[in-house]
TORVO-928847 format. One record per residue: residue in three letters; residue number from 1; x, y, z of N, C-alpha, C in turn. Coordinates in pm, whole numbers. Example, Ala and Ser with C-alpha at 12.3 -4.5 7.8 and 13.67 -1.06 7.14 Angstrom:
BEGIN
+--------+-----+--------+--------+--------+--------+--------+--------+--------+--------+--------+
: residu : num :   n.px :   n.py :   n.pz :  ca.px :  ca.py :  ca.pz :   c.px :   c.py :   c.pz :
+--------+-----+--------+--------+--------+--------+--------+--------+--------+--------+--------+
:    ALA :   1 :   1319 :   -569 :    780 :   1230 :   -450 :    780 :   1320 :   -330 :    780 :
:    SER :   2 :   1285 :   -225 :    708 :   1367 :   -106 :    714 :   1290 :      3 :    787 :
+--------+-----+--------+--------+--------+--------+--------+--------+--------+--------+--------+
# end
This chain:
BEGIN
+--------+-----+--------+--------+--------+--------+--------+--------+--------+--------+--------+
: residu : num :   n.px :   n.py :   n.pz :  ca.px :  ca.py :  ca.pz :   c.px :   c.py :   c.pz :
+--------+-----+--------+--------+--------+--------+--------+--------+--------+--------+--------+
:    MET :   1 :  -1055 :  -1188 :    308 :  -1138 :  -1138 :    187 :  -1049 :  -1145 :     72 :
:    SER :   2 :  -1084 :  -1194 :    -23 :  -1003 :  -1197 :   -148 :  -1030 :  -1091 :   -255 :
:    ARG :   3 :   -926 :  -1064 :   -300 :   -929 :   -920 :   -387 :   -903 :   -961 :   -500 :
:    LEU :   4 :   -952 :   -873 :   -605 :   -918 :   -925 :   -748 :   -781 :   -916 :   -786 :
:    HIS :   5 :   -682 :   -844 :   -737 :   -529 :   -841 :   -776 :   -472 :   -955 :   -722 :
:    SER :   6 :   -545 :  -1036 :   -627 :   -484 :  -1151 :   -567 :   -478 :  -1267 :   -678 :
:    ALA :   7 :   -565 :  -1244 :   -786 :   -569 :  -1336 :   -892 :   -449 :  -1329 :   -976 :
:    TYR :   8 :   -382 :  -1200 :   -969 :   -272 :  -1174 :  -1072 :   -148 :  -1170 :   -976 :
:    LEU :   9 :   -136 :  -1138 :   -852 :    -18 :  -1131 :   -771 :    -21 :  -1214 :   -660 :
:    THR :  10 :     94 :  -1289 :   -640 :     82 :  -1358 :   -497 :    113 :  -1282 :   -396 :
:    SER :  11 :     96 :  -1331 :   -259 :    108 :  -1239 :   -148 :    261 :  -1193 :   -163 :
:    ARG :  12 :    354 :  -1274 :   -193 :    486 :  -1236 :   -193 :    506 :  -1130 :   -294 :
:    GLN :  13 :    462 :  -1134 :   -400 :    464 :  -1035 :   -510 :    416 :   -923 :   -466 :
:    LEU :  14 :    295 :   -905 :   -393 :    209 :   -771 :   -351 :    303 :   -725 :   -238 :
:    ASP :  15 :    389 :   -805 :   -156 :    467 :   -753 :    -49 :    579 :   -663 :   -116 :
:    ILE :  16 :    645 :   -741 :   -214 :    749 :   -662 :   -297 :    715 :   -576 :   -360 :
:    TRP :  17 :    587 :   -590 :   -437 :    543 :   -426 :   -512 :    506 :   -332 :   -427 :
:    GLY :  18 :    479 :   -342 :   -288 :    450 :   -251 :   -199 :    586 :   -170 :   -159 :
:    LEU :  19 :    687 :   -255 :   -138 :    805 :   -212 :    -98 :    874 :   -132 :   -223 :
:    MET :  20 :    864 :   -190 :   -336 :    913 :   -116 :   -450 :    847 :     25 :   -480 :
:    ARG :  21 :    718 :     22 :   -445 :    626 :    158 :   -449 :    694 :    267 :   -364 :
:    ASP :  22 :    737 :    209 :   -238 :    798 :    284 :   -132 :    948 :    321 :   -181 :
:    GLY :  23 :   1013 :    276 :   -273 :   1134 :    305 :   -314 :   1252 :    244 :   -242 :
:    VAL :  24 :   1214 :    119 :   -200 :   1313 :     36 :   -125 :   1388 :    -44 :   -234 :
:    SER :  25 :   1505 :    -52 :   -220 :   1607 :   -132 :   -314 :   1559 :   -269 :   -326 :
:    GLN :  26 :   1605 :   -333 :   -431 :   1608 :   -493 :   -430 :   1682 :   -539 :   -321 :
:    SER :  27 :   1787 :   -511 :   -283 :   1892 :   -562 :   -194 :   1810 :   -557 :    -40 :
:    GLU :  28 :   1754 :   -409 :    -28 :   1692 :   -419 :     98 :   1560 :   -493 :    119 :
:    ILE :  29 :   1494 :   -520 :      2 :   1373 :   -596 :     -4 :   1428 :   -733 :     36 :
:    ALA :  30 :   1531 :   -786 :    -37 :   1575 :   -924 :     -7 :   1608 :   -951 :    148 :
:    ARG :  31 :   1687 :   -838 :    201 :   1712 :   -845 :    339 :   1591 :   -844 :    424 :
:    ARG :  32 :   1496 :   -784 :    398 :   1375 :   -752 :    485 :   1272 :   -890 :    483 :
:    LEU :  33 :   1288 :   -958 :    361 :   1199 :  -1060 :    323 :   1265 :  -1193 :    364 :
:    HIS :  34 :   1421 :  -1187 :    391 :   1490 :  -1300 :    425 :   1497 :  -1403 :    290 :
:    ILE :  35 :   1497 :  -1335 :    173 :   1511 :  -1430 :     62 :   1639 :  -1344 :    -18 :
:    SER :  36 :   1679 :  -1423 :   -126 :   1796 :  -1396 :   -207 :   1763 :  -1252 :   -303 :
:    ARG :  37 :   1866 :  -1166 :   -337 :   1851 :  -1057 :   -429 :   1803 :  -1128 :   -566 :
:    GLN :  38 :   1858 :  -1228 :   -600 :   1802 :  -1300 :   -731 :   1665 :  -1326 :   -720 :
:    ALA :  39 :   1610 :  -1370 :   -627 :   1469 :  -1410 :   -620 :   1383 :  -1273 :   -630 :
:    VAL :  40 :   1444 :  -1177 :   -564 :   1370 :  -1052 :   -563 :   1356 :   -985 :   -707 :
:    ASN :  41 :   1476 :   -994 :   -770 :   1498 :   -961 :   -916 :   1408 :  -1035 :   -997 :
:    GLN :  42 :   1387 :  -1170 :   -975 :   1297 :  -1237 :  -1082 :   1145 :  -1212 :  -1056 :
:    LEU :  43 :   1123 :  -1188 :   -908 :    983 :  -1151 :   -887 :    949 :  -1012 :   -953 :
:    VAL :  44 :   1044 :   -925 :   -935 :   1028 :   -771 :   -977 :   1010 :   -775 :  -1138 :
:    GLN :  45 :   1064 :   -872 :  -1214 :   1049 :   -903 :  -1340 :    897 :   -906 :  -1388 :
:    THR :  46 :    848 :   -993 :  -1298 :    698 :  -1035 :  -1346 :    591 :   -947 :  -1283 :
:    ILE :  47 :    618 :   -864 :  -1195 :    517 :   -776 :  -1125 :    459 :   -676 :  -1206 :
:    PRO :  48 :    531 :   -607 :  -1295 :    486 :   -519 :  -1386 :    387 :   -571 :  -1478 :
:    LEU :  49 :    418 :   -691 :  -1547 :    347 :   -754 :  -1632 :    212 :   -793 :  -1567 :
:    ARG :  50 :    210 :   -840 :  -1451 :     79 :   -895 :  -1395 :     17 :   -771 :  -1337 :
:    ILE :  51 :     60 :   -662 :  -1309 :    -15 :   -550 :  -1288 :    -91 :   -490 :  -1395 :
:    THR :  52 :     -6 :   -483 :  -1521 :    -66 :   -431 :  -1644 :   -176 :   -533 :  -1701 :
:    GLU :  53 :   -155 :   -654 :  -1669 :   -264 :   -748 :  -1711 :   -403 :   -727 :  -1620 :
:    ALA :  54 :   -385 :   -726 :  -1500 :   -508 :   -681 :  -1419 :   -548 :   -546 :  -1456 :
:    LEU :  55 :   -488 :   -469 :  -1489 :   -544 :   -334 :  -1542 :   -607 :   -333 :  -1661 :
:    ASN :  56 :   -554 :   -401 :  -1754 :   -598 :   -415 :  -1899 :   -728 :   -511 :  -1878 :
:    ASP :  57 :   -739 :   -623 :  -1801 :   -859 :   -700 :  -1781 :   -956 :   -615 :  -1721 :
:    ALA :  58 :   -939 :   -536 :  -1622 :  -1041 :   -459 :  -1573 :  -1095 :   -341 :  -1674 :
:    ALA :  59 :  -1016 :   -302 :  -1768 :  -1059 :   -197 :  -1851 :  -1147 :   -287 :  -1955 :
:    LYS :  60 :  -1109 :   -387 :  -2000 :  -1179 :   -467 :  -2086 :  -1327 :   -495 :  -2040 :
:    LEU :  61 :  -1308 :   -530 :  -1926 :  -1446 :   -582 :  -1855 :  -1554 :   -466 :  -1830 :
:    ASN :  62 :  -1493 :   -347 :  -1817 :  -1546 :   -223 :  -1776 :  -1590 :   -139 :  -1918 :
:    GLU :  63 :  -1531 :   -175 :  -2039 :  -1533 :   -128 :  -2173 :  -1465 :     18 :  -2164 :
:    VAL :  64 :  -1335 :      1 :  -2111 :  -1281 :    140 :  -2093 :  -1142 :    125 :  -2198 :
:    LYS :  65 :  -1149 :    233 :  -2269 :  -1035 :    219 :  -2364 :   -906 :    295 :  -2297 :
:    PRO :  66 :   -811 :    214 :  -2284 :   -688 :    272 :  -2199 :   -619 :    381 :  -2285 :
:    ARG :  67 :   -570 :    475 :  -2198 :   -491 :    578 :  -2256 :   -346 :    585 :  -2218 :
:    ILE :  68 :   -339 :    554 :  -2071 :   -221 :    583 :  -2014 :   -213 :    452 :  -1912 :
:    ILE :  69 :   -114 :    368 :  -1923 :    -94 :    271 :  -1801 :     49 :    289 :  -1734 :
:    ASN :  70 :     33 :    286 :  -1589 :    149 :    293 :  -1523 :    171 :    188 :  -1430 :
:    SER :  71 :    222 :     79 :  -1468 :    226 :    -41 :  -1378 :    296 :    -17 :  -1243 :
:    ALA :  72 :    392 :     59 :  -1239 :    465 :    102 :  -1137 :    375 :    140 :  -1024 :
:    GLN :  73 :    271 :    236 :  -1060 :    183 :    303 :   -973 :     73 :    202 :   -949 :
:    GLY :  74 :     46 :    130 :  -1054 :    -98 :     64 :  -1058 :   -209 :    132 :  -1085 :
:    ILE :  75 :   -199 :    206 :  -1190 :   -308 :    290 :  -1241 :   -305 :    283 :  -1406 :
:    LEU :  76 :   -429 :    295 :  -1445 :   -472 :    294 :  -1572 :   -571 :    392 :  -1596 :
:    PHE :  77 :   -523 :    513 :  -1696 :   -635 :    612 :  -1733 :   -683 :    585 :  -1858 :
:    GLY :  78 :   -836 :    594 :  -1880 :   -875 :    566 :  -1997 :  -1023 :    652 :  -2026 :
:    TYR :  79 :  -1074 :    592 :  -2130 :  -1212 :    656 :  -2148 :  -1328 :    562 :  -2144 :
:    SER :  80 :  -1446 :    600 :  -2104 :  -1564 :    514 :  -2117 :  -1654 :    563 :  -2230 :
:    ARG :  81 :  -1656 :    487 :  -2340 :  -1734 :    556 :  -2458 :  -1894 :    539 :  -2393 :
:    GLU :  82 :  -1936 :    427 :  -2326 :  -2075 :    416 :  -2289 :  -2105 :    516 :  -2191 :
:    PHE :  83 :  -2047 :    566 :  -2116 :  -2054 :    664 :  -2001 :  -2019 :    808 :  -2033 :
:    GLN :  84 :  -1938 :    830 :  -2126 :  -1864 :    941 :  -2200 :  -1804 :   1011 :  -2104 :
:    THR :  85 :  -1698 :    942 :  -2024 :  -1643 :   1001 :  -1922 :  -1494 :    928 :  -1901 :
:    ASN :  86 :  -1412 :   1004 :  -1842 :  -1283 :    947 :  -1810 :  -1301 :    849 :  -1683 :
:    VAL :  87 :  -1215 :    759 :  -1690 :  -1190 :    631 :  -1593 :  -1062 :    636 :  -1559 :
:    LEU :  88 :  -1044 :    599 :  -1425 :   -925 :    560 :  -1344 :   -925 :    425 :  -1287 :
:    ILE :  89 :   -851 :    337 :  -1332 :   -854 :    206 :  -1267 :   -716 :    203 :  -1180 :
:    ALA :  90 :   -741 :    173 :  -1057 :   -631 :    169 :   -962 :   -602 :     29 :   -892 :
:    VAL :  91 :   -489 :     -9 :   -876 :   -470 :   -120 :   -796 :   -419 :    -88 :   -645 :
:    HIS :  92 :   -455 :   -129 :   -545 :   -416 :    -95 :   -411 :   -402 :   -208 :   -346 :
:    PRO :  93 :   -276 :   -214 :   -266 :   -270 :   -348 :   -183 :   -377 :   -367 :    -80 :
:    GLU :  94 :   -430 :   -281 :    -27 :   -528 :   -311 :     58 :   -663 :   -314 :     22 :
:    THR :  95 :   -712 :   -223 :    -82 :   -838 :   -221 :   -115 :   -865 :   -275 :   -239 :
:    GLY :  96 :   -780 :   -323 :   -318 :   -769 :   -413 :   -443 :   -790 :   -343 :   -554 :
:    LEU :  97 :   -858 :   -371 :   -648 :   -857 :   -319 :   -774 :   -989 :   -225 :   -781 :
:    ARG :  98 :   -994 :   -109 :   -812 :  -1099 :     -5 :   -824 :  -1114 :     59 :   -945 :
:    VAL :  99 :  -1245 :     87 :   -978 :  -1273 :    155 :  -1126 :  -1320 :    288 :  -1070 :
:    TRP : 100 :  -1275 :    393 :  -1108 :  -1325 :    530 :  -1064 :  -1360 :    609 :  -1195 :
:    TYR : 101 :  -1501 :    618 :  -1207 :  -1559 :    702 :  -1321 :  -1559 :    835 :  -1285 :
:    GLN : 102 :  -1517 :    930 :  -1352 :  -1542 :   1086 :  -1346 :  -1649 :   1117 :  -1355 :
:    HIS : 103 :  -1723 :   1182 :  -1250 :  -1856 :   1239 :  -1270 :  -1876 :   1373 :  -1193 :
:    ASN : 104 :  -1961 :   1444 :  -1203 :  -1985 :   1560 :  -1120 :  -2151 :   1566 :  -1115 :
:    LEU : 105 :  -2183 :   1470 :  -1055 :  -2351 :   1456 :  -1025 :  -2385 :   1545 :   -909 :
:    GLY : 106 :  -2297 :   1577 :   -821 :  -2328 :   1650 :   -693 :  -2416 :   1600 :   -604 :
:    ARG : 107 :  -2405 :   1456 :   -611 :  -2480 :   1373 :   -507 :  -2381 :   1301 :   -425 :
:    CYS : 108 :  -2279 :   1359 :   -399 :  -2188 :   1302 :   -286 :  -2243 :   1320 :   -156 :
:    LYS : 109 :  -2296 :   1442 :   -138 :  -2354 :   1489 :     11 :  -2446 :   1390 :     42 :
:    ILE : 110 :  -2544 :   1332 :    -58 :  -2658 :   1264 :      3 :  -2627 :   1108 :    -33 :
:    CYS : 111 :  -2503 :   1076 :    -66 :  -2469 :    925 :   -112 :  -2447 :    867 :     38 :
:    PRO : 112 :  -2519 :    729 :     35 :  -2502 :    674 :    173 :  -2355 :    613 :    174 :
:    ASN : 113 :  -2281 :    583 :     53 :  -2156 :    531 :     53 :  -2032 :    643 :     71 :
:    LYS : 114 :  -2079 :    776 :     84 :  -1986 :    876 :     96 :  -1840 :    832 :    181 :
:    LYS : 115 :  -1881 :    814 :    298 :  -1754 :    787 :    385 :  -1682 :    672 :    336 :
:    GLU : 116 :  -1742 :    557 :    293 :  -1650 :    445 :    237 :  -1570 :    484 :    116 :
:    CYS : 117 :  -1643 :    560 :     31 :  -1595 :    589 :    -84 :  -1465 :    679 :    -57 :
:    LYS : 118 :  -1489 :    792 :     17 :  -1377 :    876 :     46 :  -1267 :    803 :    125 :
:    SER : 119 :  -1287 :    695 :    193 :  -1175 :    630 :    279 :  -1113 :    551 :    188 :
:    THR : 120 :  -1178 :    472 :     91 :  -1116 :    410 :    -13 :  -1015 :    496 :    -89 :
:    LEU : 121 :  -1083 :    601 :   -153 :  -1008 :    718 :   -227 :   -883 :    771 :   -160 :
:    MET : 122 :   -897 :    785 :    -26 :   -778 :    855 :     40 :   -676 :    751 :     49 :
:    LYS : 123 :   -691 :    601 :     60 :   -601 :    506 :     78 :   -530 :    518 :    -58 :
:    THR : 124 :   -598 :    498 :   -156 :   -548 :    500 :   -294 :   -461 :    611 :   -331 :
:    ILE : 125 :   -504 :    735 :   -260 :   -417 :    858 :   -291 :   -271 :    856 :   -223 :
:    ASP : 126 :   -294 :    789 :   -102 :   -184 :    800 :    -16 :    -68 :    695 :    -66 :
:    VAL : 127 :   -119 :    576 :   -121 :    -27 :    484 :   -183 :     23 :    541 :   -305 :
:    LEU : 128 :    -46 :    633 :   -387 :     15 :    699 :   -482 :     82 :    827 :   -472 :
:    ASN : 129 :    116 :    849 :   -339 :    193 :    962 :   -289 :    164 :   1091 :   -354 :
:    VAL : 130 :     26 :   1122 :   -367 :    -26 :   1238 :   -398 :    -41 :   1348 :   -262 :
:    SER : 131 :     33 :   1458 :   -273 :     13 :   1546 :   -158 :   -107 :   1642 :   -186 :
:    LEU : 132 :   -173 :   1647 :    -81 :   -299 :   1744 :    -83 :   -306 :   1828 :     27 :
:    THR : 133 :   -350 :   1950 :      3 :   -386 :   2025 :    109 :   -491 :   1995 :    201 :
:    SER : 134 :   -519 :   2043 :    323 :   -642 :   2041 :    401 :   -755 :   2053 :    327 :
:    LYS : 135 :   -771 :   2165 :    259 :   -862 :   2220 :    175 :   -896 :   2121 :     56 :
:    GLU : 136 :   -806 :   2059 :      2 :   -819 :   1965 :   -110 :   -895 :   1814 :    -60 :
:    LYS : 137 :   -828 :   1789 :     80 :   -871 :   1669 :    129 :  -1011 :   1687 :    175 :
:    ALA : 138 :  -1074 :   1781 :    199 :  -1222 :   1819 :    231 :  -1318 :   1807 :    116 :
:    LEU : 139 :  -1256 :   1818 :      0 :  -1358 :   1795 :   -120 :  -1438 :   1687 :   -122 :
:    ASP : 140 :  -1549 :   1672 :   -179 :  -1643 :   1571 :   -200 :  -1564 :   1460 :   -299 :
:    PRO : 141 :  -1590 :   1332 :   -265 :  -1517 :   1242 :   -337 :  -1489 :   1237 :   -471 :
:    SER : 142 :  -1593 :   1302 :   -560 :  -1580 :   1294 :   -708 :  -1507 :   1395 :   -742 :
:    LYS : 143 :  -1485 :   1517 :   -671 :  -1400 :   1629 :   -708 :  -1258 :   1595 :   -652 :
:    LEU : 144 :  -1237 :   1548 :   -557 :  -1118 :   1491 :   -498 :  -1050 :   1396 :   -586 :
:    ALA : 145 :  -1120 :   1314 :   -637 :  -1062 :   1213 :   -738 :  -1028 :   1274 :   -854 :
:    SER : 146 :  -1119 :   1345 :   -913 :  -1059 :   1416 :  -1024 :   -926 :   1508 :   -990 :
:    LEU : 147 :   -917 :   1566 :   -907 :   -789 :   1650 :   -868 :   -685 :   1549 :   -837 :
:    ALA : 148 :   -690 :   1465 :   -754 :   -569 :   1372 :   -725 :   -533 :   1294 :   -840 :
:    PHE : 149 :   -609 :   1245 :   -907 :   -577 :   1170 :  -1028 :   -511 :   1262 :  -1130 :
:    SER : 150 :   -569 :   1352 :  -1170 :   -474 :   1467 :  -1253 :   -343 :   1481 :  -1200 :
:    LYS : 151 :   -324 :   1494 :  -1082 :   -197 :   1500 :  -1018 :    -92 :   1370 :  -1038 :
:    VAL : 152 :   -164 :   1258 :  -1009 :    -93 :   1149 :  -1027 :    -46 :   1132 :  -1175 :
:    LEU : 153 :   -133 :   1166 :  -1258 :   -111 :   1128 :  -1418 :    -21 :   1245 :  -1468 :
:    GLY : 154 :     -8 :   1350 :  -1385 :     78 :   1429 :  -1435 :     26 :   1547 :  -1546 :
:    LEU : 155 :   -105 :   1540 :  -1562 :   -185 :   1615 :  -1660 :   -188 :   1765 :  -1608 :
:    ALA : 156 :   -161 :   1835 :  -1719 :   -158 :   2001 :  -1688 :   -277 :   2047 :  -1686 :
:    TYR : 157 :   -396 :   1949 :  -1703 :   -542 :   1999 :  -1725 :   -616 :   1940 :  -1646 :
:    HIS : 158 :   -744 :   1980 :  -1577 :   -828 :   1889 :  -1510 :   -884 :   1780 :  -1606 :
:    LEU : 159 :   -908 :   1677 :  -1555 :   -956 :   1556 :  -1620 :  -1094 :   1578 :  -1695 :
:    GLU : 160 :  -1167 :   1670 :  -1651 :  -1309 :   1709 :  -1700 :  -1294 :   1764 :  -1832 :
:    THR : 161 :  -1169 :   1847 :  -1855 :  -1161 :   1904 :  -1969 :  -1090 :   1821 :  -2089 :
:    ALA : 162 :  -1070 :   1689 :  -2056 :  -1005 :   1618 :  -2172 :  -1096 :   1605 :  -2274 :
:    ASN : 163 :  -1051 :   1605 :  -2381 :  -1143 :   1576 :  -2515 :  -1152 :   1454 :  -2568 :
:    GLU : 164 :  -1282 :   1391 :  -2577 :  -1320 :   1270 :  -2617 :  -1252 :   1245 :  -2752 :
:    ALA : 165 :  -1227 :   1360 :  -2828 :  -1150 :   1321 :  -2986 :  -1013 :   1275 :  -2953 :
:    ASN : 166 :   -970 :   1264 :  -2828 :   -818 :   1213 :  -2833 :   -826 :   1055 :  -2818 :
:    TYR : 167 :   -940 :   1012 :  -2782 :   -967 :    874 :  -2775 :  -1006 :    799 :  -2896 :
+--------+-----+--------+--------+--------+--------+--------+--------+--------+--------+--------+
# end
């Protein structure tokens, strides 16, 4: 299955990006992939630009005003004026590019996609290296997303308290 990020990153770049996110050095990446360190260095130079391009394009398509972009982690935090809510756009090597709108509709329990949503969210959280307690992992997807992404972004407040005036 083709993913949106594949239009921005080659499979080689995606492999290198995954290793970079795991903290693997360029020399070790070159050794593991059987390519020169110079080749890795050249690819490393283009990956952040392509990730940023993918995130910005997704923001534009979804009418999200970017606030924070972290291409190393593959996340963009922004605001949707249309829905008057915070938005997190994340690129994941396996699940692709996802747009997460913050909401607290209280409908996760009856949503037919709850399991799939939570599974995708947990994969994203895992790649972003967010540590969660068992109690936090048991939260409904909307609450879990707010908690996890606030940790990723290093925000000292919960996303729901962000003031639209900052946008």
